[in-house]
NUBA-737182 format. One line per field, with one value per residue: x, y, z of N, C-alpha, C in turn; residue number from 1. Coordinates in steps of 0.02 Angstrom, whole numbers, always signed. Layout:
BEGIN
nu <- c(X  ...)
nv <- c(Y  ...)
nw <- c(Z  ...)
cau <- c(X  ...)
cav <- c(Y  ...)
caw <- c(Z  ...)
cu <- c(X  ...)
cv <- c(Y  ...)
cw <- c(Z  ...)
resi <- c(NUM  ...)
This chain:
BEGIN
nu <- c(+7999  +8066  +8040  +8059  +7990  +7831  +7710  +7583  +7435  +7334  +7176  +7076  +6903  +6784  +6657  +6717  +6685  +6684  +6815  +6888  +6905  +6991  +7104  +7137  +7163  +7281  +7375  +7535  +7597  +7680  +7631  +7565  +7442  +7285  +7195  +7037  +6952  +6797  +6726  +6598  +6534  +6423  +6398  +6415  +6539  +6626  +6555  +6531  +6662  +6689  +6597  +6626  +6763  +6889  +7012  +7122  +7192  +7123  +7047  +6906  +6861  +6744  +6669  +6546  +6506  +6552  +6722  +6817  +6965  +7080  +7036  +6999  +7123  +7194  +7123  +7154  +7294  +7304  +7245  +7336  +7452  +7412  +7402  +7533  +7607  +7748  +7777  +7672  +7570  +7484  +7360  +7249  +7080  +7034  +7100  +7201  +7327  +7460  +7478  +7587  +7698  +7741  +7864  +7958  +7921  +7939  +8074  +8166  +8130  +8148  +8285  +8331  +8340  +8237  +8092  +7967  +7888  +7836  +7737  +7789  +7727  +7780  +7909  +7966  +8013  +7956  +7827  +7782  +7773  +7658  +7556  +7419  +7442  +7384  +7369  +7503  +7546  +7463  +7508  +7639  +7623  +7558  +7657  +7759  +7698  +7682  +7814  +7851  +7764  +7787  +7925  +7997  +8097  +8141  +8047  +7913  +7751  +7648  +7517  +7505  +7442  +7495  +7581  +7703  +7742  +7845  +7797  +7840  +7860  +7735  +7658  +7686  +7619  +7501  +7353  +7223  +7233  +7272  +7231  +7075  +7021  +7038  +7157  +7240  +7359  +7459  +7457  +7503  +7638  +7682  +7662  +7751  +7871  +7879  +7914  +8037  +8059  +8119  +8081  +8053  +8044  +7965  +7984  +7848  +7715  +7551  +7387  +7255  +7083  +6914  +6888  +6815  +6855  +6819  +6860  +6844  +6923  +6895  +6821  +6907  +7021  +7034  +7032  +7147  +7250  +7240  +7266  +7395  +7464  +7447  +7511  +7640  +7677  +7669  +7766  +7885  +7887  +7896  +8020  +8117  +8106  +8044  +8100  +8234  +8365  +8440  +8550  +8461  +8346  +8360  +8376  +8251  +8152  +8222  +8226  +8090  +8060  +8146  +8105  +7972  +7987  +8056  +7961  +7850  +7907  +7963  +7848  +7769  +7846  +7855  +7722  +7701  +7790  +7733  +7615  +7652  +7720  +7861  +8030  +8090  +8213  +8382  +8443  +8333  +8278  +8379  +8371  +8253  +8283  +8398  +8360  +8266  +8345  +8434  +8342  +8291  +8406  +8426  +8309  +8328  +8439  +8381  +8296  +8390  +8456  +8348  +8321  +8433  +8406  +8326  +8267  +8382  +8420  +8352  +8211  +8150  +8250  +8315  +8215  +8194  +8247  +8182  +8046  +7902  +7832  +7711  +7535  +7434  +7317  +7194  +7041  +6943  +6845  +6691  +6718  +6749  +6792  +6848)
nv <- c(-3911  -3974  -4021  -4066  -4006  -3984  -3900  -3778  -3704  -3562  -3507  -3375  -3363  -3276  -3223  -3277  -3379  -3401  -3417  -3496  -3637  -3650  -3590  -3680  -3794  -3758  -3763  -3817  -3988  -4017  -3957  -3986  -3968  -3886  -3753  -3696  -3559  -3521  -3375  -3341  -3335  -3269  -3341  -3467  -3532  -3623  -3744  -3765  -3790  -3906  -3991  -3992  -4011  -4133  -4144  -4217  -4145  -4039  -3942  -3885  -3738  -3650  -3492  -3430  -3299  -3159  -3116  -3043  -3027  -3037  -3105  -3226  -3273  -3286  -3390  -3493  -3497  -3542  -3668  -3731  -3728  -3808  -3928  -3959  -3900  -3827  -3714  -3581  -3524  -3387  -3357  -3271  -3309  -3263  -3277  -3187  -3209  -3307  -3475  -3549  -3472  -3498  -3565  -3459  -3385  -3473  -3511  -3413  -3433  -3570  -3580  -3513  -3374  -3287  -3248  -3216  -3192  -3084  -3028  -2919  -2815  -2713  -2721  -2751  -2644  -2625  -2674  -2588  -2468  -2490  -2480  -2387  -2213  -2162  -2275  -2306  -2192  -2199  -2321  -2288  -2191  -2268  -2362  -2284  -2241  -2365  -2404  -2314  -2352  -2489  -2511  -2580  -2533  -2571  -2627  -2640  -2609  -2637  -2683  -2802  -2963  -3089  -3201  -3284  -3378  -3434  -3566  -3570  -3438  -3385  -3441  -3360  -3245  -3119  -3172  -3127  -2989  -2938  -2840  -2864  -2836  -2736  -2678  -2777  -2836  -2736  -2717  -2841  -2831  -2737  -2811  -2916  -2847  -2813  -2935  -2947  -3010  -3067  -2995  -3016  -2951  -3016  -3021  -3015  -3053  -2994  -3053  -2985  -2982  -2998  -2963  -2881  -2759  -2750  -2647  -2481  -2336  -2208  -2240  -2298  -2222  -2132  -2221  -2297  -2200  -2167  -2293  -2321  -2216  -2247  -2373  -2335  -2253  -2347  -2440  -2365  -2335  -2466  -2513  -2416  -2367  -2454  -2585  -2557  -2434  -2306  -2200  -2148  -2143  -2028  -1934  -1921  -1861  -1741  -1687  -1664  -1568  -1460  -1429  -1395  -1284  -1196  -1176  -1121  -1006  -938  -918  -837  -717  -682  -654  -551  -454  -431  -373  -250  -195  -198  -253  -412  -431  -483  -565  -621  -696  -791  -857  -927  -1001  -1081  -1185  -1250  -1300  -1382  -1469  -1532  -1599  -1688  -1763  -1822  -1897  -1988  -2059  -2116  -2202  -2284  -2346  -2424  -2526  -2624  -2789  -2924  -3050  -3204  -3255  -3381  -3476  -3467  -3506  -3638  -3744  -3727  -3731  -3828  -3954  -4008  -4024  -3879  -3837  -3781  -3696  -3721  -3664  -3738  -3880  -3968  -4104  -4107)
nw <- c(+6743  +6892  +7059  +7230  +7328  +7398  +7310  +7306  +7236  +7253  +7211  +7210  +7196  +7118  +7026  +6909  +6828  +6690  +6651  +6739  +6728  +6619  +6672  +6777  +6700  +6638  +6738  +6788  +6794  +6901  +7013  +7171  +7241  +7216  +7269  +7262  +7304  +7341  +7354  +7417  +7294  +7174  +7060  +7099  +7085  +7146  +7161  +7027  +6978  +7050  +6994  +6856  +6837  +6839  +6896  +7007  +7099  +7147  +7275  +7352  +7435  +7531  +7562  +7668  +7677  +7578  +7577  +7512  +7407  +7485  +7601  +7542  +7494  +7615  +7674  +7584  +7602  +7736  +7727  +7642  +7719  +7826  +7759  +7737  +7633  +7546  +7466  +7419  +7295  +7226  +7110  +6998  +6949  +6828  +6710  +6674  +6722  +6679  +6707  +6660  +6679  +6802  +6850  +6852  +6962  +7064  +7067  +7130  +7264  +7286  +7267  +7376  +7376  +7398  +7498  +7460  +7308  +7177  +7038  +6903  +6791  +6720  +6676  +6549  +6423  +6296  +6310  +6406  +6337  +6265  +6354  +6427  +6465  +6579  +6661  +6682  +6752  +6866  +6921  +6949  +7050  +7149  +7171  +7227  +7346  +7406  +7423  +7523  +7629  +7645  +7645  +7551  +7438  +7315  +7229  +7109  +7032  +7136  +7157  +7094  +7082  +7061  +7145  +7252  +7397  +7531  +7637  +7771  +7800  +7773  +7875  +7982  +7964  +8016  +8004  +8034  +8033  +7911  +7770  +7691  +7564  +7419  +7455  +7490  +7425  +7440  +7578  +7618  +7584  +7678  +7796  +7774  +7777  +7912  +7960  +7909  +7786  +7626  +7474  +7302  +7139  +6994  +6824  +6711  +6595  +6563  +6524  +6437  +6414  +6403  +6533  +6672  +6786  +6961  +7035  +7082  +7060  +7111  +7222  +7313  +7332  +7441  +7550  +7519  +7532  +7668  +7729  +7681  +7742  +7879  +7885  +7849  +7958  +8062  +8021  +8026  +8162  +8219  +8162  +8191  +8320  +8410  +8391  +8368  +8383  +8291  +8191  +8102  +8178  +8247  +8146  +8079  +8172  +8197  +8070  +8049  +8150  +8117  +7985  +8009  +8095  +8009  +7906  +7975  +8039  +7929  +7849  +7931  +7942  +7809  +7776  +7865  +7817  +7693  +7734  +7793  +7692  +7673  +7638  +7693  +7819  +7786  +7880  +7946  +7842  +7827  +7950  +7931  +7816  +7840  +7939  +7857  +7752  +7823  +7882  +7768  +7725  +7832  +7816  +7689  +7723  +7811  +7724  +7638  +7726  +7759  +7636  +7625  +7710  +7656  +7663  +7639  +7672  +7662  +7754  +7771  +7764  +7884  +7966  +7939  +8014  +8130  +8119  +8129  +8023  +8043  +8021  +8048  +8178  +8110  +8082  +7948  +7805  +7741  +7639  +7485  +7379  +7212)
cau <- c(+8030  +8057  +8057  +8031  +7950  +7760  +7689  +7511  +7409  +7272  +7139  +7015  +6851  +6726  +6637  +6768  +6661  +6698  +6886  +6925  +6924  +7050  +7160  +7155  +7191  +7349  +7420  +7584  +7587  +7720  +7594  +7536  +7374  +7253  +7141  +6990  +6915  +6734  +6716  +6526  +6526  +6353  +6395  +6426  +6595  +6656  +6516  +6543  +6726  +6683  +6556  +6652  +6835  +6908  +7082  +7123  +7229  +7078  +7012  +6861  +6847  +6689  +6651  +6474  +6500  +6608  +6776  +6865  +7021  +7125  +7007  +7003  +7193  +7212  +7093  +7195  +7359  +7296  +7233  +7399  +7498  +7386  +7415  +7605  +7638  +7808  +7771  +7602  +7564  +7417  +7344  +7178  +7043  +7005  +7139  +7252  +7393  +7476  +7510  +7650  +7753  +7751  +7934  +7994  +7903  +7962  +8147  +8200  +8115  +8180  +8358  +8348  +8354  +8180  +8037  +7903  +7897  +7775  +7744  +7800  +7706  +7809  +7981  +7985  +8000  +7912  +7758  +7764  +7752  +7591  +7506  +7392  +7482  +7351  +7386  +7574  +7549  +7432  +7550  +7698  +7603  +7546  +7721  +7795  +7664  +7696  +7884  +7851  +7728  +7812  +7997  +8029  +8110  +8165  +7994  +7867  +7688  +7630  +7451  +7507  +7419  +7529  +7631  +7720  +7770  +7865  +7748  +7868  +7849  +7663  +7628  +7700  +7578  +7442  +7299  +7163  +7245  +7287  +7174  +7037  +6995  +7083  +7222  +7272  +7427  +7506  +7461  +7547  +7708  +7696  +7667  +7813  +7928  +7884  +7947  +8103  +8060  +8147  +8033  +8085  +8001  +7974  +7956  +7795  +7668  +7481  +7342  +7193  +7031  +6850  +6877  +6795  +6878  +6771  +6892  +6829  +6976  +6866  +6793  +6958  +7080  +7039  +7050  +7217  +7294  +7238  +7300  +7466  +7491  +7449  +7564  +7705  +7692  +7681  +7830  +7939  +7889  +7921  +8089  +8165  +8098  +8025  +8147  +8304  +8379  +8497  +8557  +8399  +8296  +8368  +8370  +8182  +8120  +8257  +8203  +8022  +8061  +8179  +8062  +7913  +8007  +8072  +7900  +7809  +7943  +7968  +7781  +7747  +7881  +7837  +7656  +7708  +7822  +7684  +7564  +7677  +7750  +7934  +8069  +8113  +8285  +8421  +8453  +8270  +8273  +8427  +8345  +8203  +8311  +8446  +8325  +8235  +8398  +8458  +8288  +8289  +8464  +8411  +8257  +8360  +8481  +8338  +8274  +8448  +8466  +8291  +8330  +8487  +8383  +8283  +8291  +8420  +8433  +8288  +8188  +8131  +8310  +8330  +8160  +8187  +8263  +8143  +7974  +7874  +7792  +7649  +7477  +7411  +7247  +7158  +6971  +6935  +6776  +6665  +6758  +6729  +6844  +6824)
cav <- c(-3896  -4027  -4001  -4110  -3966  -3984  -3834  -3770  -3643  -3536  -3469  -3343  -3373  -3232  -3201  -3298  -3443  -3407  -3429  -3533  -3704  -3642  -3577  -3743  -3840  -3736  -3770  -3870  -4051  -4024  -3927  -4040  -3955  -3825  -3732  -3649  -3529  -3491  -3320  -3327  -3314  -3274  -3390  -3532  -3559  -3681  -3803  -3773  -3824  -3973  -4032  -3996  -4025  -4197  -4142  -4242  -4099  -3986  -3942  -3827  -3706  -3604  -3441  -3417  -3228  -3133  -3087  -3008  -3067  -3050  -3158  -3289  -3296  -3309  -3456  -3539  -3504  -3583  -3737  -3758  -3739  -3866  -3987  -3971  -3873  -3787  -3651  -3567  -3475  -3359  -3329  -3255  -3356  -3230  -3291  -3137  -3233  -3369  -3524  -3576  -3430  -3517  -3577  -3396  -3363  -3523  -3519  -3374  -3462  -3636  -3571  -3479  -3303  -3245  -3277  -3197  -3164  -3052  -3009  -2850  -2809  -2652  -2732  -2749  -2576  -2627  -2682  -2527  -2417  -2506  -2470  -2319  -2170  -2155  -2334  -2299  -2140  -2226  -2371  -2254  -2160  -2322  -2393  -2241  -2245  -2431  -2403  -2279  -2388  -2557  -2514  -2615  -2480  -2600  -2662  -2599  -2643  -2665  -2715  -2864  -3018  -3152  -3203  -3349  -3368  -3495  -3580  -3554  -3367  -3374  -3460  -3307  -3186  -3110  -3181  -3089  -2918  -2919  -2811  -2916  -2821  -2715  -2657  -2839  -2847  -2688  -2731  -2900  -2809  -2707  -2866  -2953  -2807  -2819  -2999  -2942  -3059  -3043  -2993  -3010  -2940  -3064  -2994  -3057  -3021  -3007  -3064  -2948  -3000  -2966  -2958  -2815  -2750  -2726  -2593  -2413  -2296  -2153  -2265  -2324  -2179  -2107  -2278  -2314  -2149  -2175  -2355  -2312  -2172  -2285  -2424  -2301  -2233  -2408  -2470  -2324  -2345  -2534  -2525  -2366  -2347  -2511  -2640  -2536  -2363  -2294  -2129  -2128  -2130  -1957  -1892  -1908  -1808  -1678  -1660  -1638  -1507  -1406  -1409  -1361  -1217  -1154  -1158  -1076  -943  -904  -896  -782  -655  -664  -623  -487  -407  -412  -330  -183  -170  -191  -313  -448  -425  -541  -609  -658  -746  -845  -896  -972  -1044  -1131  -1244  -1286  -1337  -1435  -1518  -1571  -1644  -1742  -1806  -1862  -1945  -2041  -2102  -2154  -2257  -2329  -2385  -2473  -2579  -2673  -2856  -2961  -3118  -3238  -3276  -3452  -3517  -3466  -3539  -3707  -3792  -3712  -3736  -3894  -3963  -4041  -3982  -3834  -3848  -3724  -3706  -3701  -3664  -3800  -3899  -4026  -4123  -4117)
caw <- c(+6808  +6941  +7128  +7280  +7374  +7381  +7289  +7302  +7205  +7280  +7160  +7235  +7145  +7124  +6959  +6861  +6802  +6618  +6637  +6790  +6706  +6576  +6717  +6810  +6650  +6621  +6796  +6774  +6828  +6962  +7069  +7211  +7262  +7190  +7312  +7233  +7360  +7320  +7401  +7413  +7224  +7152  +7006  +7129  +7047  +7179  +7141  +6955  +6969  +7077  +6948  +6788  +6835  +6868  +6917  +7076  +7143  +7167  +7339  +7352  +7499  +7520  +7611  +7673  +7662  +7539  +7618  +7471  +7383  +7541  +7642  +7505  +7493  +7682  +7683  +7546  +7636  +7796  +7706  +7615  +7776  +7863  +7718  +7732  +7572  +7558  +7431  +7402  +7241  +7217  +7044  +6991  +6908  +6770  +6650  +6659  +6746  +6644  +6752  +6633  +6703  +6872  +6869  +6865  +7029  +7113  +7068  +7183  +7330  +7289  +7271  +7438  +7364  +7416  +7537  +7428  +7242  +7149  +6968  +6882  +6722  +6691  +6669  +6478  +6399  +6238  +6334  +6444  +6289  +6240  +6407  +6432  +6509  +6644  +6701  +6702  +6804  +6926  +6951  +6977  +7114  +7197  +7187  +7274  +7411  +7435  +7447  +7587  +7681  +7655  +7654  +7495  +7390  +7252  +7194  +7070  +7019  +7201  +7159  +7056  +7125  +7046  +7198  +7282  +7464  +7567  +7690  +7836  +7809  +7773  +7939  +8030  +7949  +8059  +7956  +8052  +8028  +7842  +7735  +7656  +7498  +7366  +7483  +7513  +7400  +7470  +7650  +7624  +7583  +7743  +7845  +7760  +7800  +7985  +7973  +7876  +7732  +7563  +7419  +7237  +7081  +6938  +6761  +6684  +6550  +6581  +6467  +6448  +6366  +6417  +6605  +6697  +6855  +7010  +7072  +7062  +7091  +7149  +7284  +7358  +7338  +7510  +7592  +7506  +7561  +7741  +7749  +7668  +7794  +7942  +7879  +7849  +8026  +8101  +8001  +8053  +8235  +8233  +8141  +8212  +8389  +8452  +8383  +8364  +8378  +8246  +8174  +8068  +8229  +8265  +8087  +8060  +8213  +8187  +8006  +8059  +8191  +8079  +7929  +8036  +8118  +7951  +7870  +8015  +8049  +7864  +7827  +7973  +7925  +7740  +7779  +7901  +7771  +7642  +7765  +7806  +7630  +7678  +7625  +7752  +7830  +7764  +7938  +7957  +7789  +7842  +8006  +7904  +7764  +7865  +7964  +7801  +7717  +7868  +7888  +7706  +7726  +7880  +7787  +7637  +7757  +7836  +7668  +7615  +7774  +7753  +7575  +7635  +7755  +7623  +7682  +7588  +7696  +7664  +7820  +7775  +7774  +7956  +8001  +7917  +8067  +8190  +8105  +8120  +7964  +8060  +8004  +8101  +8196  +8084  +8065  +7879  +7782  +7713  +7582  +7447  +7332  +7145)
cu <- c(+8015  +8079  +8024  +7987  +7877  +7736  +7613  +7493  +7342  +7239  +7077  +6963  +6791  +6712  +6690  +6748  +6680  +6770  +6919  +6945  +6986  +7112  +7184  +7188  +7263  +7399  +7469  +7574  +7626  +7686  +7557  +7462  +7348  +7193  +7098  +6946  +6855  +6715  +6644  +6508  +6453  +6343  +6405  +6483  +6628  +6621  +6525  +6608  +6722  +6646  +6590  +6726  +6850  +6980  +7085  +7159  +7183  +7050  +6971  +6851  +6794  +6681  +6576  +6460  +6562  +6659  +6827  +6924  +7069  +7100  +7011  +7074  +7214  +7184  +7134  +7263  +7354  +7284  +7297  +7449  +7477  +7400  +7489  +7638  +7699  +7804  +7699  +7600  +7492  +7411  +7269  +7145  +7014  +7046  +7193  +7322  +7406  +7510  +7575  +7710  +7773  +7824  +7973  +7981  +7931  +8038  +8182  +8187  +8151  +8256  +8379  +8363  +8297  +8132  +7970  +7920  +7831  +7790  +7756  +7785  +7739  +7884  +8003  +7964  +7952  +7839  +7735  +7740  +7682  +7537  +7481  +7432  +7450  +7366  +7458  +7581  +7521  +7476  +7613  +7682  +7593  +7611  +7760  +7764  +7679  +7768  +7888  +7821  +7756  +7886  +8033  +8039  +8130  +8111  +7950  +7803  +7660  +7563  +7448  +7490  +7449  +7588  +7646  +7754  +7791  +7819  +7775  +7861  +7774  +7632  +7641  +7657  +7519  +7379  +7238  +7171  +7256  +7224  +7140  +7022  +7050  +7151  +7264  +7344  +7478  +7512  +7505  +7620  +7727  +7706  +7732  +7874  +7935  +7917  +8019  +8111  +8087  +8094  +8069  +8033  +8018  +7944  +7904  +7754  +7598  +7441  +7276  +7143  +6967  +6836  +6859  +6815  +6822  +6797  +6873  +6877  +6947  +6838  +6846  +7017  +7089  +7061  +7123  +7264  +7297  +7277  +7375  +7498  +7498  +7505  +7633  +7725  +7707  +7748  +7888  +7944  +7919  +7997  +8139  +8159  +8080  +8078  +8220  +8307  +8442  +8502  +8495  +8343  +8300  +8356  +8297  +8149  +8155  +8235  +8133  +8021  +8091  +8135  +8000  +7930  +8020  +8009  +7859  +7842  +7946  +7900  +7757  +7780  +7868  +7770  +7660  +7740  +7774  +7632  +7588  +7713  +7824  +7967  +8089  +8188  +8321  +8432  +8391  +8261  +8319  +8402  +8292  +8234  +8356  +8411  +8292  +8287  +8423  +8405  +8283  +8347  +8453  +8359  +8286  +8406  +8441  +8317  +8331  +8461  +8410  +8298  +8384  +8465  +8333  +8309  +8326  +8435  +8367  +8271  +8177  +8191  +8328  +8276  +8157  +8198  +8220  +8069  +7953  +7832  +7727  +7591  +7455  +7338  +7204  +7086  +6959  +6862  +6755  +6703  +6726  +6783  +6813  +6847)
cv <- c(-3953  -4003  -4050  -4072  -3968  -3912  -3832  -3705  -3626  -3493  -3439  -3345  -3329  -3203  -3218  -3365  -3454  -3430  -3481  -3604  -3702  -3630  -3641  -3791  -3822  -3743  -3828  -3932  -4057  -3992  -3982  -4030  -3889  -3810  -3679  -3623  -3492  -3438  -3296  -3301  -3321  -3323  -3461  -3569  -3619  -3745  -3817  -3810  -3896  -4020  -4043  -4017  -4090  -4201  -4163  -4195  -4045  -3997  -3878  -3803  -3652  -3555  -3432  -3344  -3206  -3098  -3049  -3052  -3084  -3106  -3225  -3317  -3321  -3377  -3508  -3551  -3552  -3656  -3769  -3772  -3801  -3931  -4000  -3948  -3830  -3718  -3642  -3511  -3451  -3333  -3316  -3305  -3326  -3239  -3241  -3160  -3302  -3418  -3553  -3533  -3448  -3530  -3514  -3370  -3411  -3524  -3478  -3403  -3529  -3631  -3532  -3406  -3258  -3285  -3268  -3168  -3136  -3031  -2935  -2845  -2752  -2659  -2723  -2681  -2575  -2632  -2620  -2473  -2428  -2491  -2398  -2277  -2162  -2214  -2329  -2248  -2166  -2277  -2341  -2223  -2214  -2355  -2350  -2243  -2311  -2435  -2369  -2321  -2457  -2561  -2553  -2565  -2506  -2637  -2612  -2641  -2676  -2701  -2780  -2923  -3086  -3158  -3275  -3335  -3434  -3505  -3563  -3479  -3352  -3390  -3407  -3245  -3181  -3112  -3137  -3014  -2894  -2894  -2863  -2900  -2792  -2692  -2718  -2844  -2800  -2698  -2793  -2879  -2776  -2761  -2905  -2914  -2810  -2885  -2999  -2997  -3027  -3050  -2979  -3000  -2991  -3034  -3042  -3017  -3040  -3014  -3029  -2967  -2962  -2959  -2887  -2810  -2724  -2666  -2525  -2367  -2241  -2175  -2285  -2277  -2152  -2162  -2297  -2265  -2156  -2237  -2352  -2269  -2209  -2337  -2393  -2281  -2294  -2438  -2431  -2332  -2413  -2538  -2477  -2346  -2405  -2566  -2619  -2460  -2354  -2219  -2104  -2113  -2058  -1911  -1873  -1855  -1740  -1645  -1630  -1572  -1448  -1381  -1371  -1291  -1171  -1131  -1108  -1007  -903  -878  -836  -716  -634  -628  -554  -434  -384  -364  -258  -154  -159  -258  -345  -442  -490  -590  -651  -712  -805  -889  -945  -1023  -1099  -1192  -1285  -1329  -1395  -1490  -1562  -1620  -1702  -1791  -1850  -1915  -2003  -2088  -2144  -2214  -2308  -2374  -2438  -2531  -2627  -2743  -2892  -3032  -3155  -3266  -3351  -3498  -3521  -3502  -3614  -3757  -3783  -3727  -3807  -3897  -4000  -3995  -3940  -3847  -3789  -3742  -3678  -3701  -3733  -3817  -3959  -4042  -4134  -4184)
cw <- c(+6856  +7010  +7176  +7329  +7352  +7369  +7281  +7268  +7237  +7227  +7193  +7179  +7159  +7055  +6907  +6827  +6729  +6604  +6683  +6768  +6661  +6619  +6750  +6761  +6634  +6678  +6782  +6819  +6893  +7023  +7106  +7225  +7234  +7234  +7276  +7289  +7333  +7372  +7398  +7343  +7203  +7095  +7032  +7094  +7079  +7159  +7067  +6942  +6994  +7028  +6881  +6784  +6871  +6890  +6991  +7125  +7173  +7237  +7341  +7424  +7487  +7578  +7611  +7656  +7624  +7584  +7578  +7453  +7439  +7586  +7608  +7505  +7562  +7697  +7646  +7577  +7695  +7779  +7680  +7670  +7814  +7826  +7707  +7668  +7590  +7526  +7408  +7351  +7237  +7146  +7042  +6944  +6844  +6707  +6634  +6678  +6717  +6691  +6725  +6653  +6775  +6891  +6886  +6935  +7082  +7120  +7122  +7253  +7338  +7296  +7333  +7430  +7389  +7460  +7501  +7360  +7216  +7077  +6958  +6808  +6685  +6679  +6596  +6448  +6340  +6259  +6372  +6396  +6263  +6292  +6408  +6481  +6578  +6689  +6725  +6759  +6870  +6961  +6981  +7044  +7167  +7218  +7237  +7343  +7445  +7459  +7515  +7642  +7695  +7669  +7600  +7438  +7321  +7214  +7157  +7059  +7083  +7203  +7119  +7102  +7109  +7094  +7218  +7348  +7493  +7626  +7759  +7852  +7814  +7841  +7993  +8019  +7998  +8017  +7971  +8042  +7956  +7807  +7690  +7583  +7453  +7391  +7503  +7490  +7433  +7545  +7663  +7626  +7649  +7796  +7836  +7784  +7876  +8005  +7947  +7823  +7668  +7508  +7354  +7183  +7027  +6876  +6733  +6634  +6571  +6518  +6482  +6394  +6382  +6491  +6624  +6770  +6899  +7049  +7043  +7098  +7134  +7216  +7336  +7369  +7409  +7557  +7583  +7539  +7636  +7763  +7736  +7723  +7861  +7940  +7881  +7920  +8070  +8085  +8031  +8129  +8252  +8221  +8173  +8286  +8435  +8450  +8389  +8365  +8336  +8233  +8140  +8119  +8254  +8206  +8072  +8105  +8206  +8122  +8014  +8096  +8152  +8022  +7954  +8060  +8059  +7914  +7910  +8023  +7984  +7841  +7866  +7951  +7853  +7739  +7813  +7856  +7717  +7671  +7773  +7745  +7634  +7662  +7691  +7758  +7811  +7821  +7952  +7905  +7803  +7900  +7983  +7857  +7791  +7895  +7908  +7765  +7759  +7876  +7826  +7703  +7773  +7851  +7732  +7668  +7784  +7781  +7641  +7661  +7767  +7691  +7583  +7678  +7723  +7638  +7625  +7609  +7705  +7733  +7824  +7785  +7848  +7996  +7989  +7973  +8129  +8181  +8094  +8057  +7979  +8043  +8064  +8116  +8175  +8069  +7996  +7859  +7756  +7650  +7547  +7397  +7264  +7119)
resi <- c(1  2  3  4  5  6  7  8  9  10  11  12  13  14  15  16  17  18  19  20  21  22  23  24  25  26  27  28  29  30  31  32  33  34  35  36  37  38  39  40  41  42  43  44  45  46  47  48  49  50  51  52  53  54  55  56  57  58  59  60  61  62  63  64  65  66  67  68  69  70  71  72  73  74  75  76  77  78  79  80  81  82  83  84  85  86  87  88  89  90  91  92  93  94  95  96  97  98  99  100  101  102  103  104  105  106  107  108  109  110  111  112  113  114  115  116  117  118  119  120  121  122  123  124  125  126  127  128  129  130  131  132  133  134  135  136  137  138  139  140  141  142  143  144  145  146  147  148  149  150  151  152  153  154  155  156  157  158  159  160  161  162  163  164  165  166  167  168  169  170  171  172  173  174  175  176  177  178  179  180  181  182  183  184  185  186  187  188  189  190  191  192  193  194  195  196  197  198  199  200  201  202  203  204  205  206  207  208  209  210  211  212  213  214  215  216  217  218  219  220  221  222  223  224  225  226  227  228  229  230  231  232  233  234  235  236  237  238  239  240  241  242  243  244  245  246  247  248  249  250  251  252  253  254  255  256  257  258  259  260  261  262  263  264  265  266  267  268  269  270  271  272  273  274  275  276  277  278  279  280  281  282  283  284  285  286  287  288  289  290  291  292  293  294  295  296  297  298  299  300  301  302  303  304  305  306  307  308  309  310  311  312  313  314  315  316  317  318  319  320  321  322  323  324  325  326  327  328  329  330  331  332  333  334  335  336  337  338)
């Protein structure tokens, strides 16, 4: 693959000493810069790369305190923007993401079809059949929650960390507000939707070996549900009441009021009938049922409208003539060149 656009790769580095040199070695030659972000790694992986790797493209960035994968990626993004890179790719250092698949992530951005691309490990049906059912179920639930909170109804595998972004879009991100740890990938999608950026899924395969995940589902499920709920509410407020008003701005509150009335009215009379041992009058049943049916219709209408608003016009094409390519005055962590 050949491209005149300067391309950078960001590799968060935390407990990946066993695999990171193999990952760097597999990075294609057309990549201009490789940022290895040592996220206060107990294995001192940044120094290890600096000492063992002679690739002139390497730049080591170090965190004094661990900031999580999100913090490491944000540091890499800012360094790449300051160095004038056009496209920034994030891959993990544990060897699960094949750098040779990089052209598939770059092409939609280079051709002006997307602002942000992300991997989808569940695209090929044969590989999906090989995956544990619990993983498929968990990803389906996470994907649905992410669709609600981010507004990207056409994506799957939201926690996939193999991503690429155009620098003109990355520079608009609120770096200090994006979630720093395991919620990072899904929070990125919410932030991109507030910018109306185009996100495209890229079919990919993952490589699994002896890596051990630091993510404990039981520890983060409550946090994920809370953050998804907050992002969903913020997105709806931003898109339907702060920035614009549409028919969907009326459908959602009407749906809520009708459903709430139907549930409360129907529950009260059902309990009352059970208490006195009499059947509820047909008219009373209709008074409860009609608001429920209408509320459901309004809710489905809102979702249909919301799905039609998935961004389709890439943002970076509109920003190209407005955005300066001069390095930004960013304060970066301590660095060293390998």
